[in-house]
N, C-alpha and C positions, 0 to 999 in steps of 0.2 A: 488413182491420182485423186479423185474426189474425196475419198475417205482420208487421205493424207491431209488434204487441205482443212477438212472438218476437225480432224484430231488436233492440227496446229491451231486453228482458231478456238477450239474448246480448251486446250491447255493454256492458251494466252488469256483467255477470259477467266479461268479458274485461278491462275496465278495472280490475277489482279485483286482477287478476293481475300487473299492471305495478307496478313500484316507482318511486316519485318520489323516493327517496333519491339524493343526489348520488354520482356515480361517483368512487371513490377513485383517486388517482394511484398511480403504481408505487412500491413500497416497496423496490425493490432498490438495492443499492449499486452505482454506476457507477464503473468505473476508467478513467480517461483517460490515454493515453500521450502525452508531449510529447517530442519528439526534436529535438535540434539538432546540426548538423554543422560541423566546423572542419577545414580543410586546412592542414597545415604542411609546409614544405620541409626545416626543420632546427629544432633547438632552441637557437638563440642567445638572447641576452637578451631581444630584442624578441619573438620567437615564444614564449618561455618566459612572458612577461608576457601575451600574448595568450591562452595556454592557461590561465593562472591566472584571467584575467578571464572566460573562457569557462566554466570550471568554476564559479566564484563565481556567475556570472549564471544558469547552468542550474540549480544546486543550491538557490538561493535561501536560502542559510545551512544547508542540510542536505546536506553532501557524503557522509554515510553512506547516503543514499537514492538516489544517483545510480549508474546502470548505464552503464558505459563500453565501447564496442566500438572497438578500434583496429586498422586495417589499413594495411599499408604494408611497407616494407623492414624485415627483422628488427632491425637495429641501431637504427633510428629508433623503431619500435614499442616496443621494450624500454626506450628512454630515455624515451619518453612515458609509458609505464606506471609507470615509476619516479617520474617527477614528479607523476603523478596520484595515486599512493599517498601521496606526501608532502603532498598537499593534503587528505588525509582520506578519500579513497574507499577503501573496503574491497577488498582483493585478490580476494575472492570475486566482486565486482561488475565486474571487468575481464576482458574477453575479448580475446584477441590473434588476429589472422587474418594470416598472413604472405602478402605478395604481393610477390615479388621484382622483378617487371617494373615496379612503380611507383616514382617517385622522391619522392612526397610521402606523407605519413601522412594518413589520413582518420580523424578522431576523431568518433565519434557518442555523445553523452551523452543518455541517456534517463532521464527522471523520470516517475514514476507519480503521479496524483493521484486521490484518491477522492472522489466527489461524494456527499455523504449525501443520503438520500431526504428528501422533505418529508412529515412526519408530521402527521396530524390532532391537534388539540389534545386532551389528556385531559379538559379541563373542558367540552368540547362535549356536545351531547345524544347519548345513546346509543341507537341504533335497536334494538339487541338485545344479549344477553350476549356474543356472540362479537366484536363490534366492539371491545370493551375489550382483548381479547387481541391483536387486530391491532395496535392502538395501542401497546401495550407491546412487542410484537415489532418494530415499526418503530422505536421509540425506542431499543432495543437495537441494531439495525443502524445507526442514526444515530450512536450513541455510538462503535461499532466503527469506522465510517468516519472518524470525526474523530480517534480515538486511535491508529490503526494506524501503526506506524513507516515501514513500506515498503508501499504499497498493492499492489505486485506480489504480495505474499504472499496477498492476497485471491483472486488468480487462480490462481497456481501457486507454491508455496513451495519453491523451489530453494535458498534461502539457508540452510537448516538444514545445518549442517556434520556430516558423519559423525564419530562418536566411539565409544570403547570404553565409555563410561559411567563412567570413573574419576572425572570431576569431579562427577557426579551422586551418586556413592557417598560422597563426603567428608562431607556432613552425617550420613549413617547411621553412618559409622565414629566420628564425634565424639560422637553420641548413645550409641553402645554403650560407649564409654570415658569418657563423662561429661566430656568436654573442652568448654569454652566458647570456647577461643580467646583468653580474657583471663587475664591473670596478676595476682594479688593483690599488694598492697604487702608482704605478709609474705614471699612468694617472692622479691621483689626484694632484701630485706635479707639473705637467705642467701648 
């Protein structure tokens, strides 16, 4: 009898330690890479149209977010790179690999997609004070995943171009000289 009472008391105390709250899903931003490959022998009009269609379908209307790797003979790779830049792909997103022994160019177009996390609703019941902070943090990550221009920047930001800071100093110089960049109508009359 005494053992039964102890077992009942022990099971009651252990059951109070377990949580019945639902397990939250991951609130991390997932970045997915989608890669497509095209092979071209030359860049005559038919192949040039295939290249345009390839970049247009891969970019889904966002050629500035496409990363292109081109390998093949140097003359063909340079010609393909020139065409791809003409289609709106940034030169910093194009990598050339010379392979003299190949007769065709291999064009790999990579697009990164960010998948926003599923966040719990703000209007739901709050189990404790810290759950509200997790919800706000999740919504911030969700907004970031939706708004980011190039999801590769969430993994590794190599897109920032090195500079001397001259462009960033322009607003400071204008502020110091009180220039606004706009001219008044009185100045036009002089």
